[in-house]
All heavy atoms as an XYZ file, in Angstrom:
892
protein
N       0.817     -1.107     -0.012
C       0.013      0.025      0.012
C       0.876      1.277     -0.013
O       1.130      1.775     -1.005
C      -0.958     -0.024      1.158
C      -1.647     -1.246      1.551
S      -2.778     -1.861      0.291
C      -3.287     -3.210      1.198
N       1.355      1.570      1.144
C       2.262      2.726      1.299
C       3.593      2.302      0.753
O       4.090      1.217      1.101
C       2.353      3.294      2.648
C       3.158      4.588      2.890
C       2.486      5.682      2.089
C       3.202      4.949      4.316
N       4.259      3.085      0.024
C       5.540      2.793     -0.558
C       5.453      1.642     -1.623
O       6.528      1.020     -1.906
C       6.617      2.486      0.468
C       6.909      3.701      1.330
O       6.879      4.809      0.824
N       7.241      3.465      2.528
N       4.321      1.396     -2.043
C       4.128      0.295     -3.099
C       4.053      0.963     -4.470
O       3.378      1.918     -4.626
C       2.871     -0.480     -2.803
C       2.696     -1.640     -3.811
C       1.419     -2.451     -3.401
O       1.261     -2.720     -2.229
O       0.672     -2.698     -4.302
N       4.804      0.385     -5.465
C       4.736      0.993     -6.753
C       3.984      0.042     -7.613
O       4.124     -1.190     -7.590
C       6.233      1.076     -7.267
C       6.178      1.521     -8.735
C       7.070      2.062     -6.449
N       3.088      0.644     -8.347
C       2.208     -0.175     -9.270
C       2.443      0.395    -10.619
O       2.372      1.540    -10.854
C       0.793     -0.149     -8.943
C       0.481     -0.695     -7.614
C      -0.981     -0.606     -7.261
N      -1.501     -2.010     -7.298
C      -2.761     -2.342     -7.544
N      -3.569     -1.403     -7.652
N      -3.096     -3.590     -7.435
N       2.745     -0.402    -11.615
C       2.876      0.002    -12.928
C       1.556     -0.134    -13.663
O       0.915     -1.112    -13.531
C       3.869     -0.918    -13.739
C       5.293     -0.742    -13.196
C       5.944     -1.569    -12.309
C       6.179      0.362    -13.385
N       7.179     -1.070    -12.021
C       7.407      0.131    -12.639
C       6.103      1.501    -14.187
C       8.376      0.936    -12.681
C       7.146      2.372    -14.170
C       8.294      2.098    -13.462
N       1.196      0.875    -14.361
C      -0.003      0.886    -15.168
C       0.425      0.676    -16.578
O       1.209      1.417    -17.128
C      -0.729      2.281    -15.055
C      -1.100      2.440    -13.583
C      -2.000      2.246    -15.936
C      -1.753      3.782    -13.320
N      -0.054     -0.409    -17.136
C       0.352     -0.756    -18.493
C      -0.325      0.269    -19.526
O      -1.400      0.754    -19.325
C      -0.087     -2.183    -18.930
O      -1.489     -2.304    -18.827
N       0.535      0.544    -20.506
C       0.052      1.417    -21.578
C      -0.981      0.752    -22.453
O      -0.943     -0.489    -22.630
C       1.222      1.853    -22.497
C       2.127      2.874    -21.743
C       3.232      3.248    -22.595
N       2.899      3.466    -23.973
C       3.710      3.818    -25.000
N       4.932      3.999    -24.700
N       3.239      4.001    -26.159
N      -1.903      1.449    -23.022
C      -2.814      0.893    -23.946
C      -1.994      0.467    -25.209
O      -1.035      1.104    -25.568
C      -3.842      1.985    -24.386
C      -4.824      2.310    -23.344
C      -5.885      3.243    -23.864
O      -6.203      3.266    -25.048
O      -6.404      4.013    -23.061
N      -2.384     -0.650    -25.723
C      -1.692     -1.098    -26.927
C      -1.879     -0.114    -28.009
O      -2.896      0.537    -28.216
C      -2.322     -2.458    -27.263
C      -3.592     -2.439    -26.514
C      -3.471     -1.523    -25.347
N      -0.778      0.102    -28.835
C      -0.779      0.974    -29.974
C      -1.804      0.487    -31.026
O      -1.805     -0.694    -31.385
C       0.604      1.066    -30.626
C       0.567      1.888    -31.849
C       1.896      1.837    -32.534
O       2.860      1.247    -32.017
O       1.958      2.260    -33.700
N      -2.690      1.369    -31.475
C      -3.666      1.009    -32.502
C      -2.949      1.239    -33.826
O      -2.459      2.325    -34.110
C      -4.876      1.937    -32.425
C      -5.874      1.563    -33.607
C      -5.609      1.653    -31.091
N      -2.807      0.186    -34.619
C      -2.106      0.340    -35.947
C      -3.203      0.510    -37.024
O      -4.336     -0.050    -36.929
C      -1.366     -0.918    -36.161
C      -0.302     -1.103    -35.145
C       0.367     -2.510    -35.261
N      -0.785     -3.423    -35.451
C      -0.903     -4.610    -34.921
N      -0.091     -5.012    -34.044
N      -1.882     -5.356    -35.280
N      -2.869      1.172    -38.026
C      -3.765      1.513    -39.104
C      -3.141      1.073    -40.470
O      -1.955      1.038    -40.563
C      -4.090      2.989    -39.195
C      -4.801      3.474    -38.024
N      -4.249      3.788    -36.869
C      -6.197      3.707    -37.880
C      -5.199      4.174    -35.986
N      -6.358      4.188    -36.570
N      -4.040      0.763    -41.436
C      -3.456      0.324    -42.728
C      -4.447      0.551    -43.813
O      -5.690      0.687    -43.584
C      -3.131     -1.136    -42.656
N      -3.925      0.576    -45.068
C      -4.751      0.509    -46.310
C      -4.700     -0.891    -46.702
O      -3.579     -1.560    -46.573
C      -4.140      1.435    -47.350
C      -4.332      2.908    -47.182
C      -3.567      3.747    -47.836
C      -5.265      3.408    -46.339
C      -3.640      5.195    -47.762
C      -5.388      4.810    -46.188
C      -4.567      5.650    -46.886
N      -5.781     -1.431    -47.194
C      -5.797     -2.811    -47.753
C      -6.514     -2.842    -49.075
O      -7.408     -2.011    -49.245
C      -6.365     -3.842    -46.725
O      -7.707     -3.447    -46.451
N      -6.236     -3.742    -49.928
C      -6.905     -3.958    -51.192
C      -7.267     -5.405    -51.317
O      -6.416     -6.295    -51.072
C      -5.924     -3.518    -52.275
C      -6.534     -3.520    -53.700
C      -7.659     -2.478    -53.802
C      -5.472     -3.265    -54.717
N      -8.481     -5.558    -51.722
C      -8.984     -6.978    -51.932
C      -9.733     -7.028    -53.285
O     -10.313     -6.075    -53.721
C     -10.010     -7.390    -50.862
O      -9.461     -7.384    -49.582
N      -9.684     -8.200    -53.916
C     -10.488     -8.388    -55.112
C     -11.823     -9.065    -54.607
O     -11.744     -9.979    -53.823
C      -9.741     -9.257    -56.040
C     -10.587     -9.532    -57.312
C      -9.874    -10.264    -58.437
N     -10.898    -10.182    -59.494
C     -10.592    -10.362    -60.715
N      -9.455    -10.654    -61.037
N     -11.537    -10.289    -61.538
N     -12.896     -8.590    -55.171
C     -14.121     -9.164    -54.832
C     -14.428    -10.317    -55.843
O     -14.607    -10.017    -57.057
C     -15.322     -8.160    -54.819
C     -14.987     -6.987    -53.954
C     -16.581     -8.798    -54.489
C     -15.942     -5.835    -53.942
N     -14.414    -11.515    -55.348
C     -14.570    -12.705    -56.248
C     -16.062    -13.018    -56.239
O     -16.728    -13.079    -55.209
C     -13.716    -13.832    -55.764
C     -13.903    -15.051    -56.620
C     -12.274    -13.515    -55.666
N     -16.599    -13.308    -57.464
C     -18.043    -13.652    -57.641
C     -18.898    -12.462    -57.169
O     -19.916    -12.653    -56.506
C     -18.433    -14.910    -56.979
C     -17.756    -16.162    -57.578
O     -17.419    -16.109    -58.774
O     -17.551    -17.171    -56.820
N     -18.504    -11.250    -57.514
C     -19.147    -10.059    -57.100
C     -20.621    -10.056    -57.476
O     -20.968    -10.411    -58.547
C     -18.438     -8.807    -57.698
N     -21.426     -9.620    -56.596
C     -22.866     -9.490    -56.788
C     -23.627    -10.849    -56.693
O     -24.813    -10.859    -56.963
N     -23.008    -11.930    -56.260
C     -23.706    -13.231    -56.183
C     -23.699    -13.595    -54.656
O     -23.061    -12.966    -53.831
C     -22.980    -14.355    -56.958
O     -21.715    -14.605    -56.260
C     -22.665    -13.927    -58.375
N     -24.427    -14.619    -54.385
C     -24.529    -15.129    -52.960
C     -23.179    -15.730    -52.526
O     -22.890    -15.895    -51.454
C     -25.684    -16.122    -52.788
C     -26.984    -15.436    -52.905
C     -25.534    -17.344    -53.644
N     -22.382    -16.123    -53.540
C     -21.052    -16.709    -53.213
C     -19.970    -15.717    -53.125
O     -18.759    -16.047    -53.120
C     -20.729    -17.751    -54.302
C     -21.692    -18.956    -54.317
O     -22.178    -19.294    -53.263
O     -22.013    -19.445    -55.436
N     -20.189    -14.366    -53.119
C     -19.281    -13.322    -53.140
C     -18.257    -13.489    -51.917
O     -18.692    -13.846    -50.799
C     -19.895    -11.995    -53.015
C     -19.066    -10.821    -52.942
C     -19.872     -9.493    -52.946
O     -20.424     -9.106    -53.962
O     -19.897     -8.923    -51.924
N     -16.935    -13.371    -52.231
C     -15.939    -13.347    -51.136
C     -14.843    -12.403    -51.512
O     -14.716    -11.999    -52.661
C     -15.447    -14.764    -50.801
C     -14.852    -15.542    -51.977
C     -15.572    -16.166    -52.995
C     -13.492    -15.745    -52.246
N     -14.635    -16.696    -53.841
C     -13.364    -16.487    -53.395
C     -12.366    -15.287    -51.621
C     -12.192    -16.778    -53.940
C     -11.149    -15.734    -52.131
C     -11.082    -16.408    -53.305
N     -13.989    -12.055    -50.542
C     -12.928    -11.181    -50.723
C     -11.577    -11.862    -50.635
O     -11.250    -12.515    -49.643
C     -13.041    -10.070    -49.679
C     -14.267     -9.246    -49.789
C     -15.504     -9.704    -49.425
C     -14.137     -7.868    -50.209
C     -16.601     -8.879    -49.570
C     -15.218     -7.097    -50.419
C     -16.486     -7.641    -50.031
O     -17.603     -6.817    -50.173
N     -10.742    -11.635    -51.684
C      -9.374    -12.134    -51.757
C      -8.431    -11.019    -51.392
O      -8.253    -10.113    -52.168
C      -9.084    -12.647    -53.169
C      -7.711    -13.241    -53.320
O      -7.079    -13.609    -52.265
O      -7.262    -13.332    -54.460
N      -7.899    -11.014    -50.209
C      -7.003     -9.904    -49.715
C      -5.693     -9.976    -50.580
O      -4.965    -10.999    -50.555
C      -6.700    -10.133    -48.225
C      -5.861     -9.099    -47.567
C      -6.577     -7.727    -47.654
C      -5.519     -9.432    -46.116
N      -5.473     -8.925    -51.267
C      -4.238     -8.777    -52.092
C      -3.084     -8.173    -51.390
O      -1.926     -8.529    -51.711
C      -4.622     -7.884    -53.358
C      -5.764     -8.455    -54.255
C      -6.087     -7.466    -55.275
C      -5.450     -9.823    -54.820
N      -3.342     -7.287    -50.461
C      -2.263     -6.697    -49.805
C      -2.674     -5.693    -48.697
O      -3.803     -5.203    -48.763
N      -1.786     -5.519    -47.755
C      -2.017     -4.531    -46.693
C      -0.779     -3.711    -46.568
O       0.416     -4.175    -46.515
C      -2.178     -5.342    -45.339
C      -2.377     -4.355    -44.116
C      -3.421     -6.310    -45.436
N      -0.974     -2.375    -46.449
C       0.041     -1.359    -46.257
C      -0.150     -0.616    -44.995
O      -1.171      0.176    -44.857
C       0.077     -0.414    -47.502
C       1.117      0.713    -47.341
C       2.538      0.197    -47.456
C       0.840      1.732    -48.420
N       0.709     -0.859    -43.956
C       0.558     -0.157    -42.765
C       0.937      1.316    -42.995
O       1.876      1.637    -43.721
C       1.529     -0.725    -41.761
C       1.171     -0.329    -40.356
C       1.899     -1.214    -39.367
N       1.900     -0.549    -38.090
C       2.560     -0.908    -37.084
N       3.400     -1.975    -37.147
N       2.587     -0.305    -35.977
N       0.068      2.183    -42.357
C       0.254      3.615    -42.582
C       0.425      4.345    -41.240
O      -0.251      3.981    -40.271
C      -0.892      4.302    -43.428
C      -0.833      3.806    -44.819
C      -2.244      3.999    -42.778
N       1.343      5.322    -41.197
C       1.471      6.077    -39.887
C       0.345      7.044    -39.726
O      -0.125      7.630    -40.814
C       2.772      6.841    -40.165
C       2.981      6.922    -41.524
C       2.269      5.740    -42.175
N      -0.164      7.166    -38.572
C      -1.345      7.985    -38.344
C      -1.115      9.006    -37.202
O      -0.418      8.627    -36.188
C      -2.528      7.078    -37.916
C      -3.739      7.836    -37.520
C      -2.853      6.115    -39.094
N      -1.606     10.151    -37.388
C      -1.634     11.157    -36.270
C      -2.613     10.686    -35.323
O      -3.879     10.640    -35.632
C      -1.914     12.526    -36.850
C      -1.942     13.610    -35.761
O      -1.992     13.273    -34.588
O      -2.088     14.755    -36.177
N      -2.252     10.307    -34.082
C      -3.254      9.680    -33.153
C      -4.346     10.666    -32.731
O      -5.369     10.250    -32.317
C      -2.539      9.208    -31.910
C      -1.631      8.047    -32.190
C      -0.925      7.445    -31.023
N      -0.938      8.261    -29.808
C      -0.474      7.826    -28.662
N       0.066      6.675    -28.602
N      -0.499      8.609    -27.626
N      -4.090     11.948    -32.952
C      -5.161     12.924    -32.545
C      -6.102     13.063    -33.680
O      -7.264     13.582    -33.464
C      -4.543     14.268    -32.263
C      -3.612     14.245    -31.088
C      -2.928     15.611    -30.932
N      -2.197     15.877    -32.128
C      -0.896     16.083    -32.214
N      -0.179     15.989    -31.152
N      -0.253     16.235    -33.335
N      -5.833     12.569    -34.886
C      -6.770     12.751    -36.044
C      -6.583     11.488    -36.964
O      -6.069     11.620    -38.103
C      -6.418     14.050    -36.742
N      -6.995     10.337    -36.498
C      -6.771      9.097    -37.305
C      -7.554      9.078    -38.664
O      -7.253      8.337    -39.595
C      -7.190      8.021    -36.376
C      -8.112      8.598    -35.368
C      -7.604     10.046    -35.241
N      -8.520      9.971    -38.785
C      -9.371      9.922    -40.048
C      -8.711     10.807    -41.136
O      -9.249     10.849    -42.263
C     -10.777     10.394    -39.754
O     -10.742     11.777    -39.201
C     -11.519      9.417    -38.819
N      -7.623     11.483    -40.853
C      -7.003     12.353    -41.868
C      -6.659     11.664    -43.127
O      -6.672     12.205    -44.232
C      -5.743     13.037    -41.285
C      -5.925     14.275    -40.516
C      -4.568     14.754    -40.038
C      -4.475     16.217    -40.126
N      -3.216     16.677    -39.504
N      -6.282     10.374    -43.011
C      -5.876      9.617    -44.231
C      -7.054      9.137    -45.057
O      -6.815      8.611    -46.162
C      -5.031      8.372    -43.764
C      -3.664      8.652    -43.277
C      -2.913      7.487    -42.749
C      -2.853      9.379    -44.401
N      -8.234      9.324    -44.599
C      -9.446      8.855    -45.356
C      -9.374      9.352    -46.812
O      -9.704      8.561    -47.684
C     -10.623      9.387    -44.609
C     -11.978      8.993    -45.202
C     -13.030      9.816    -44.460
N     -12.975      9.594    -43.037
C     -13.798      8.976    -42.259
N     -14.801      8.385    -42.808
N     -13.651      8.894    -41.008
N      -9.005     10.593    -47.088
C      -8.999     11.139    -48.444
C      -7.859     10.517    -49.297
O      -7.934     10.729    -50.554
C      -8.816     12.619    -48.361
C      -9.945     13.319    -47.760
O     -11.117     12.752    -47.639
O      -9.818     14.505    -47.233
N      -6.936      9.799    -48.705
C      -5.830      9.254    -49.515
C      -6.213      7.781    -49.946
O      -5.408      7.267    -50.689
C      -4.541      9.288    -48.656
C      -4.098     10.702    -48.272
C      -3.920     11.580    -49.508
O      -3.283     11.115    -50.465
N      -4.473     12.716    -49.463
N      -7.185      7.199    -49.465
C      -7.485      5.816    -49.746
C      -7.752      5.579    -51.204
O      -7.142      4.720    -51.832
C      -8.784      5.334    -48.893
C      -9.164      3.952    -49.241
C      -8.063      2.880    -48.895
C     -10.444      3.620    -48.445
N      -8.678      6.273    -51.787
C      -8.972      6.057    -53.243
C      -7.744      6.350    -54.132
O      -7.472      5.412    -54.973
C     -10.164      6.876    -53.665
C     -10.620      6.600    -55.124
C     -11.938      7.294    -55.390
N     -12.424      7.009    -56.714
C     -13.041      5.926    -57.181
N     -13.395      4.971    -56.211
N     -13.389      5.767    -58.374
N      -7.045      7.425    -54.002
C      -5.806      7.633    -54.865
C      -4.796      6.500    -54.702
O      -4.245      6.000    -55.676
C      -5.271      8.970    -54.383
C      -6.392      9.658    -53.826
C      -7.285      8.668    -53.229
N      -4.614      6.005    -53.434
C      -3.704      4.907    -53.164
C      -4.164      3.681    -53.903
O      -3.384      2.950    -54.561
C      -3.554      4.636    -51.683
C      -2.866      3.394    -51.416
C      -1.465      3.152    -51.402
C      -3.367      2.064    -51.177
N      -1.122      1.861    -51.148
C      -2.310      1.147    -50.992
C      -4.673      1.605    -51.011
C      -2.537     -0.158    -50.758
C      -4.901      0.274    -50.695
C      -3.798     -0.580    -50.599
N      -5.451      3.360    -53.793
C      -6.021      2.160    -54.357
C      -5.861      2.210    -55.937
O      -5.476      1.210    -56.538
C      -7.473      1.945    -53.915
N      -6.232      3.307    -56.485
C      -6.086      3.403    -57.946
C      -4.631      3.308    -58.436
O      -4.342      2.637    -59.405
C      -6.700      4.734    -58.360
C      -8.249      4.841    -58.173
C      -8.716      6.191    -58.631
C      -8.982      3.671    -58.869
N      -3.750      3.865    -57.704
C      -2.304      3.841    -58.063
C      -1.845      2.356    -57.954
O      -1.100      1.867    -58.807
C      -1.483      4.722    -57.165
N      -2.288      1.684    -56.916
C      -1.880      0.333    -56.713
C      -2.456     -0.619    -57.749
O      -1.712     -1.450    -58.246
C      -2.386     -0.183    -55.265
O      -1.824      0.670    -54.292
C      -2.012     -1.601    -54.945
N      -3.727     -0.438    -58.118
C      -4.263     -1.202    -59.228
C      -3.551     -1.010    -60.543
O      -3.266     -1.904    -61.289
C      -5.713     -0.860    -59.402
C      -6.727     -1.461    -58.267
C      -8.066     -0.795    -58.440
C      -6.818     -2.894    -58.311
N      -3.244      0.302    -60.806
C      -2.637      0.591    -62.071
C      -1.145      0.055    -62.127
O      -0.725     -0.486    -63.112
C      -2.538      2.147    -62.290
N      -0.455      0.255    -61.013
C       0.911     -0.269    -61.022
C       1.052     -1.809    -60.866
O       2.040     -2.412    -61.346
C       1.661      0.362    -59.766
N       0.059     -2.385    -60.291
C       0.160     -3.822    -60.056
C      -0.361     -4.688    -61.296
O      -0.303     -5.948    -61.186
N      -0.897     -4.088    -62.342
C      -1.289     -4.800    -63.502
C      -2.533     -5.674    -63.186
O      -2.639     -6.755    -63.815
N      -3.360     -5.265    -62.265
C      -4.576     -5.951    -61.907
C      -5.537     -5.938    -63.081
O      -5.784     -4.929    -63.712
C      -5.167     -5.404    -60.603
C      -4.332     -5.772    -59.420
C      -3.482     -4.708    -58.951
C      -4.250     -7.016    -58.860
C      -2.663     -5.004    -57.844
C      -3.467     -7.242    -57.752
C      -2.585     -6.197    -57.305
O      -1.777     -6.459    -56.222
N      -6.249     -7.026    -63.344
C      -7.110     -7.117    -64.414
C      -8.553     -6.647    -64.065
O      -8.855     -6.206    -63.015
N      -9.424     -6.857    -65.091
C     -10.849     -6.500    -64.970
C     -11.447     -7.137    -63.729
O     -11.278     -8.225    -63.355
C     -11.549     -6.965    -66.170
C     -12.981     -6.603    -66.194
C     -13.496     -5.404    -66.585
C     -14.005     -7.586    -65.720
C     -14.901     -5.124    -66.593
C     -15.278     -7.333    -65.786
C     -15.741     -6.043    -66.147
N     -12.204     -6.294    -63.011
C     -12.931     -6.852    -61.886
C     -13.411     -5.789    -60.864
O     -13.149     -4.548    -61.082
N     -14.010     -6.256    -59.792
C     -14.403     -5.311    -58.769
C     -13.431     -5.488    -57.502
O     -13.120     -6.678    -57.159
C     -15.805     -5.650    -58.267
C     -16.321     -4.702    -57.168
C     -17.777     -4.838    -56.816
N     -18.553     -4.336    -57.889
C     -19.851     -4.535    -58.119
N     -20.453     -5.316    -57.237
N     -20.490     -4.058    -59.073
N     -12.969     -4.374    -57.033
C     -12.042     -4.378    -55.885
C     -12.581     -3.600    -54.760
O     -13.414     -2.739    -54.897
C     -10.719     -3.803    -56.404
C     -10.056     -4.624    -57.464
C     -10.377     -4.455    -58.856
C      -9.126     -5.601    -57.108
C      -9.774     -5.266    -59.758
C      -8.537     -6.417    -58.101
C      -8.863     -6.250    -59.448
O      -8.271     -7.072    -60.374
N     -12.057     -3.920    -53.607
C     -12.455     -3.219    -52.354
C     -11.217     -2.747    -51.674
O     -10.413     -3.481    -51.345
C     -13.206     -4.287    -51.490
C     -13.618     -3.732    -50.068
C     -14.671     -2.909    -49.880
C     -12.872     -4.115    -48.987
C     -15.008     -2.442    -48.646
C     -13.181     -3.698    -47.699
C     -14.283     -2.835    -47.517
O     -14.592     -2.334    -46.333
N     -11.256     -1.440    -51.419
C     -10.091     -0.817    -50.661
C     -10.671     -0.356    -49.332
O     -11.788      0.117    -49.269
C      -9.525      0.357    -51.525
N      -9.846     -0.485    -48.260
C     -10.227     -0.133    -47.027
C      -9.125      0.581    -46.246
O      -7.941      0.197    -46.362
C     -10.570     -1.369    -46.234
O     -10.964     -1.155    -44.873
N      -9.506      1.532    -45.442
C      -8.571      2.182    -44.469
C      -9.171      1.671    -43.128
O     -10.295      1.998    -42.770
C      -8.626      3.714    -44.623
C      -8.008      4.435    -43.513
C      -6.794      4.101    -42.973
C      -8.634      5.633    -42.972
C      -6.182      4.781    -42.006
C      -8.047      6.296    -41.970
C      -6.810      5.929    -41.489
O      -6.208      6.660    -40.418
N      -8.370      0.978    -42.373
C      -8.874      0.338    -41.146
C      -7.796      0.201    -40.170
O      -6.592      0.461    -40.381
C      -9.425     -1.042    -41.528
O      -8.320     -1.860    -41.900
N      -8.244     -0.241    -38.953
C      -7.276     -0.616    -37.885
C      -6.863     -2.008    -38.235
O      -7.430     -2.696    -39.097
C      -7.927     -0.589    -36.541
O      -9.071     -1.519    -36.479
C      -8.386      0.748    -36.129
N      -5.798     -2.463    -37.560
C      -5.307     -3.822    -37.774
C      -5.502     -4.620    -36.510
O      -5.403     -4.105    -35.392
C      -3.745     -3.852    -38.108
C      -3.412     -3.231    -39.453
C      -1.867     -3.115    -39.547
C      -4.013     -4.029    -40.626
N      -5.776     -5.918    -36.655
C      -5.906     -6.773    -35.505
C      -4.498     -7.298    -35.045
O      -3.489     -6.837    -35.588
C      -6.858     -7.905    -35.642
C      -6.455     -8.914    -36.800
O      -5.289     -8.939    -37.098
O      -7.260     -9.725    -37.230
N      -4.403     -8.127    -34.100
C      -3.116     -8.618    -33.572
C      -2.287     -9.420    -34.621
O      -1.114     -9.656    -34.518
C      -3.280     -9.431    -32.281
C      -4.168    -10.714    -32.436
C      -5.682    -10.300    -32.260
O      -6.058     -9.213    -31.951
O      -6.525    -11.234    -32.568
N      -3.011     -9.913    -35.678
C      -2.398    -10.687    -36.696
C      -2.029     -9.812    -37.952
O      -1.768    -10.331    -39.033
C      -3.187    -11.899    -37.202
C      -3.419    -12.851    -36.041
O      -2.406    -13.128    -35.294
O      -4.535    -13.376    -35.895
N      -2.198     -8.498    -37.794
C      -1.981     -7.543    -38.930
C      -2.933     -7.719    -40.011
O      -2.607     -7.499    -41.184
C      -0.486     -7.528    -39.412
C       0.453     -6.927    -38.418
O       0.033     -6.053    -37.664
O       1.645     -7.162    -38.506
N      -4.145     -8.122    -39.724
C      -5.194     -8.296    -40.671
C      -6.140     -7.133    -40.528
O      -6.340     -6.559    -39.408
C      -5.976     -9.571    -40.428
C      -5.236    -10.884    -40.671
C      -5.002    -11.183    -42.169
O      -5.893    -10.893    -42.999
O      -3.923    -11.723    -42.481
N      -6.782     -6.584    -41.581
C      -7.721     -5.492    -41.421
C      -8.825     -5.841    -40.425
O      -9.315     -6.956    -40.426
C      -8.350     -5.372    -42.809
C      -7.278     -5.930    -43.770
C      -6.666     -7.072    -42.941
N      -9.164     -4.820    -39.602
C     -10.138     -5.081    -38.547
C     -11.289     -4.165    -38.621
O     -12.267     -4.441    -39.336
C      -9.393     -4.931    -37.121
C     -10.215     -5.410    -35.989
O     -11.138     -6.245    -36.213
O      -9.940     -5.036    -34.838
N     -11.263     -2.957    -38.023
C     -12.398     -2.051    -38.059
C     -12.222     -1.024    -39.111
O     -11.221     -0.242    -39.036
C     -12.537     -1.432    -36.671
C     -12.913     -2.463    -35.577
C     -13.082     -1.789    -34.270
C     -13.524     -2.797    -33.253
N     -12.540     -3.111    -32.283
N     -13.125     -0.999    -40.077
C     -12.996     -0.064    -41.179
C     -13.321      1.394    -40.744
O     -14.272      1.670    -40.016
C     -13.909     -0.461    -42.275
N     -12.478      2.254    -41.241
C     -12.700      3.724    -41.024
C     -13.298      4.320    -42.265
O     -14.095      5.182    -42.250
C     -11.308      4.418    -40.620
C     -10.881      3.844    -39.307
C     -11.558      5.958    -40.550
C      -9.402      4.230    -39.003
N     -12.834      3.873    -43.389
C     -13.290      4.269    -44.697
C     -13.132      3.176    -45.707
O     -12.178      2.308    -45.522
C     -12.522      5.534    -45.170
N     -13.981      3.093    -46.717
C     -13.797      2.031    -47.715
C     -14.306      2.552    -49.101
O     -15.012      3.514    -49.153
C     -14.435      0.762    -47.300
C     -16.013      0.903    -47.027
O     -16.496      1.987    -47.344
O     -16.537     -0.109    -46.667
N     -13.888      1.845    -50.131
C     -14.259      2.204    -51.482
C     -14.447      0.891    -52.258
O     -13.592     -0.022    -52.177
C     -13.075      2.934    -52.155
C     -12.821      4.305    -51.679
C     -13.661      5.372    -52.276
O     -14.256      5.097    -53.388
O     -13.730      6.469    -51.723
N     -15.517      0.825    -53.031
C     -15.639     -0.208    -54.026
C     -15.190      0.362    -55.332
O     -15.631      1.457    -55.717
C     -17.127     -0.637    -54.218
C     -17.495     -1.534    -53.002
O     -16.733     -2.343    -52.577
O     -18.694     -1.432    -52.563
N     -14.389     -0.369    -56.113
C     -13.835      0.193    -57.376
C     -14.066     -0.888    -58.491
O     -13.645     -2.019    -58.354
C     -12.320      0.445    -57.232
C     -12.136      1.458    -56.159
C     -11.720      0.876    -58.577
C     -10.665      1.688    -55.751
N     -14.680     -0.447    -59.531
C     -14.910     -1.371    -60.652
C     -13.748     -0.898    -61.637
O     -13.664      0.185    -62.124
C     -16.243     -1.082    -61.381
C     -17.359     -1.471    -60.405
O     -17.336     -2.665    -59.765
N     -18.407     -0.656    -60.229
N     -12.884     -1.942    -61.898
C     -11.685     -1.664    -62.589
C     -11.655     -2.366    -63.976
O     -11.962     -3.557    -64.088
C     -10.597     -2.187    -61.730
C      -9.109     -1.937    -62.242
C      -8.196     -2.779    -62.653
C      -8.437     -0.648    -62.257
N      -6.988     -2.234    -63.037
C      -7.132     -0.857    -62.741
C      -8.810      0.628    -61.942
C      -6.275      0.078    -62.978
C      -7.904      1.677    -62.155
C      -6.641      1.379    -62.664
N     -11.253     -1.606    -65.019
C     -11.232     -2.198    -66.397
C     -10.015     -2.938    -66.668
O      -9.887     -3.664    -67.680
C     -11.393     -1.103    -67.405
O     -10.198     -0.339    -67.469
N      -8.962     -2.827    -65.807
C      -7.654     -3.347    -66.190
C      -6.657     -2.230    -66.361
O      -5.453     -2.448    -66.307
N      -7.184     -1.057    -66.627
C      -6.373      0.135    -66.815
C      -6.917      1.436    -66.223
O      -6.202      2.400    -66.010
C      -5.989      0.332    -68.261
O      -7.198      0.568    -69.026
N      -8.250      1.417    -65.991
C      -8.937      2.563    -65.450
C     -10.197      2.157    -64.735
O     -10.656      1.109    -64.796
C      -9.150      3.599    -66.569
O      -9.622      4.861    -66.011
C     -10.227      3.102    -67.552
N     -10.716      3.186    -64.050
C     -11.998      2.954    -63.330
C     -13.159      3.027    -64.363
O     -13.242      3.769    -65.232
C     -12.237      4.144    -62.317
C     -13.599      3.910    -61.612
C     -11.095      4.120    -61.301
N     -14.029      2.001    -64.079
C     -15.257      1.960    -64.919
C     -16.298      2.765    -64.177
O     -16.528      2.589    -62.981
C     -15.757      0.526    -65.082
C     -14.833     -0.437    -65.875
C     -15.292     -1.847    -65.688
C     -14.829      0.050    -67.331
N     -16.981      3.619    -64.934
C     -18.059      4.501    -64.335
C     -19.346      4.030    -64.904
O     -19.484      4.065    -66.216
C     -17.731      5.963    -64.634
C     -16.362      6.385    -63.984
C     -18.889      6.856    -64.074
C     -15.876      7.706    -64.344
N     -20.363      3.793    -64.084
C     -21.677      3.418    -64.670
C     -22.274      4.518    -65.495
O     -22.110      5.704    -65.236
C     -22.508      3.146    -63.414
C     -21.619      3.167    -62.230
C     -20.334      3.813    -62.677
N     -22.887      4.098    -66.559
C     -23.594      5.061    -67.475
C     -24.905      5.354    -66.875
O     -25.678      4.435    -66.397
C     -23.758      4.428    -68.846
C     -24.539      5.374    -69.755
C     -22.441      4.087    -69.485
N     -25.276      6.663    -66.841
C     -26.559      7.011    -66.306
C     -27.649      6.644    -67.387
O     -27.483      6.813    -68.544
C     -26.593      8.507    -66.071
C     -25.822      8.926    -64.867
C     -25.933     10.416    -64.516
O     -27.088     10.874    -64.757
O     -24.987     11.050    -64.084
N     -28.766      6.098    -66.854
C     -29.819      5.738    -67.699
C     -30.635      6.959    -68.132
O     -30.848      7.835    -67.313
C     -30.790      4.803    -67.041
C     -30.156      3.482    -66.619
C     -29.683      2.712    -67.822
O     -30.357      2.640    -68.891
N     -28.529      2.055    -67.659
N     -30.944      7.101    -69.473
C     -31.788      8.314    -69.878
C     -33.102      8.281    -69.240
O     -33.639      7.246    -68.965
C     -31.851      8.101    -71.363
C     -31.343      6.792    -71.733
C     -30.627      6.138    -70.514
N     -33.556      9.444    -68.855
C     -34.894      9.495    -68.266
C     -35.909     10.003    -69.267
O     -35.543     10.579    -70.267
C     -34.839     10.660    -67.150
O     -34.393     11.865    -67.688
C     -33.930     10.167    -66.006
N     -37.133      9.638    -69.014
C     -38.345     10.069    -69.874
C     -38.354      9.339    -71.203
O     -38.886      9.797    -72.138
N     -37.969      8.072    -71.204
C     -38.163      7.273    -72.372
C     -39.396      6.665    -72.470
O     -40.059      6.226    -71.638
C     -36.967      6.218    -72.552
C     -35.692      6.896    -72.869
S     -34.450      5.682    -73.357
C     -34.540      5.762    -75.114
């Protein structure tokens, strides 16, 4: 009690990362995610959401540089669990990729 020293353990560091997955069998009941890679990112602990705006540019640059083919991809900015796997998403993006650029849905004409 008196003259007793107690150490208070520090909270574990929350790690953050960008991750990219290919959505296999997209839009079906058999849809699943193939994790392609995880990039740990340094975060200002006072403002962890600051990197949110960098997710899409990072994902598009990664797709373009990696030679990824046609398909639907899922990019996420999240915390990491103890196994360095994506855990709690902070931001995410679905990207339809042609193999060289983003596919943008065509708007349907109105009044036909």
